[in-house]
C-alpha positions, 0 to 999 in steps of 0.5 A: 639824362641830365639837364646838359642833355637838353641844352646840347639837343637845343643847341643842335636843334638851333643849328638844324634850324640855321641849315634847314632854313638856308636850304628850304627855298634853295631846294625848290629853286635849284631844281629850276635854276640849277637843273633847268626844271619848271614849277612842277620840278620845284614842287616835286623836289619839295614833295620828295623831301616830305616823302623822306620825312614821312618814312623817317617819321614812321620808322622813328616813332616805332623805334622810340616806343620800343627803345629809348635811344634818343641820343642815337636817333638825334645824331643819326638824323643830323649826320645823315642830313649832312651827308645828303645835303653835301651830295645835292649840289653835285647832282647831274640831273633831276633824278639824282637830285630827287634821290638826294633830297629824299634821303635828306628828308628821311634823315632830318625827320628823326631829330624833332620826334626824338627830342619831343618824345623824350621831353613828353615822357621825362617831364611834367606837363608844365615843363613839357610846354616850357621846353617845347616852346623854348626848343622851337624858339631856338629853332626859329631863331636859327631859321631866321639866321639861316634865311639871312645867311642864304639871302646874303650868299645869293645876293652879295657873293661875286659868283658868276651864276646864281646856280653856283651860289646855291651850290655854296649854300648846300655845302655850308648847310652840310657843314652846319648839320655836321657841327650839330651832329658833333654837339649831340654825339657826346651826350651820354659820356660818363666821367670814366669815359671822359677820363679815358678820352683825355688820356688819349686826346692825341689819338683821333678815331672815327669808330665811335662816330660810324658806330652810331649808324648801326642804330639806324632803324632797319624795320619799316612797319608793314602796316599802320594800324589806326584801330589802336587810336581813339575816335578823337585821335582819328578825327584830329589827325584828319583835321591836321591833314586837311589843314597842312594839305591846304597850307602847302598848296600855297607854300610849295609853289610860293617861292617859284610864284615870286620868282616867275610871276612877280620877277623877284630875284632869289636873294630878295626872296630870301630876304622876304622869307627872313622878315617872315621868319623874324615874325615867327620868332617874335610869335614864340614869345607870345605863344606861352602867354596864349597857351596859358590863357586859351585852350589849345583848340581855340588857338588852332582855330584862330590861326586857321582863320587868319591863314584862310583870310591871308591866302585869299588876301594874297590872291586879291593883292596879286590880281591888283599887282600890290607887291607890298600887300603880298609881302605883308600878308605873307609875313602875317601868315608866317607869324601864325606858325608857332601858334599852330605847330606847338599847340597841334603837337602838344594836343596830339600827345595829350589826346594819346594814351601813355603807351601810344604817345610815340606812335601817335606822335609818329602818326601826327608827323606822318599825316603832316608829311603825307599832306605836304607830299600830296599838296606839293605834287598837286600844287605844281600841276595846278599852278601849271594848268590853272595858275597859281591863284587857283592853287592858293584858293583851293588851299584856303578851302582846305584850311576851312575844312580843317578848321571845321574838323578841329572845331568838332574835336574840340566839342568832343574832348572835354576842357581840362580841369586846370584850364577851367580853374585858370579861367575862373581865377582870371575872371575873378581877378578881372572882377576884383579889378573892375570893382576897384575901378568902380569904387575909385570912380564913385569917390 
């Protein structure tokens, strides 16, 4: 594949970010506002979305290890996401809505693993880090744009009800996903094929589009064989599970918490998330510097500690009804996302053997999805029976558990030689600068 391939994928992934971010808050809130559910209904919708991503990740990881059909997988994920999103606003009950949310999660989960695994296998370590960071930066910019877009629709358009505004968000997101699919579908077009298309430019055929659906994975794995993974990989995945489980005990009910407990309108909730996404986008510019100067495990642990104190801080601010304290802390927590996700993804592929990278990456995404699913179901129950703050505190406790496991893996896995060399060179440069300062002061 050419460099043009990566550019197209990055553009599609950026558009996915716009569409997905406009949906993520609406997916839970529509269950409450549009279909008259409660916080449990909202978190169930989030859980079923994550269940779809879990199954999709399982399938796509195995498929990509066997066949290098990266472009077909990217297209299928985007067009499938578009169709499922278009169905959501026409759901007549929660059951139909849950089914479409599940299908949406299944489809959209294919895109990121396909691009990430391609980059992992086709580029060296330095290029891989650069591309992964750039890809996620574009996606983060898209997420910020999409959040403002969703907030603008819910705040300013003159519809009679909030439910109608949410339905429009679904339809616009479906259109954006389809545009992303079109951009990605032309990746492997040879000059001869382009010439034929130009000769037939007045003939419109949908056959090439629908032909791509034959590449949807058909064989769901009968079992997940964790015996092929090393002790370090197993321990690492358990730490990832605990960290993301704890995080989602907070993130799953938080939009409903803001609407029902703090009384914030949906449009302003989008605005808060937009500011949080701007913080995450800014963080991507610092992620590269952090990875060049610190070990991946060190970055992950630091992020987990920030989130632990952040969750506890939101509880404290909530008890004292400090709205601005809650918003600022939430934005700070969101700022840590790129540092956590990029370093944890890279570390997952680095711990794996070359022949198992696809499976480990699939297992990594599966573990995250399973954690989010479990936490989403559980957080709704906890919020209803024991209150939102209990769910947030339990999230902080599980983050602490994940940090301790990550620390254990860091002790087992040796520090890469290139990292040691960089640290030595940095210390030497700092020593020389300090010596110059001392000599200048002596004069």
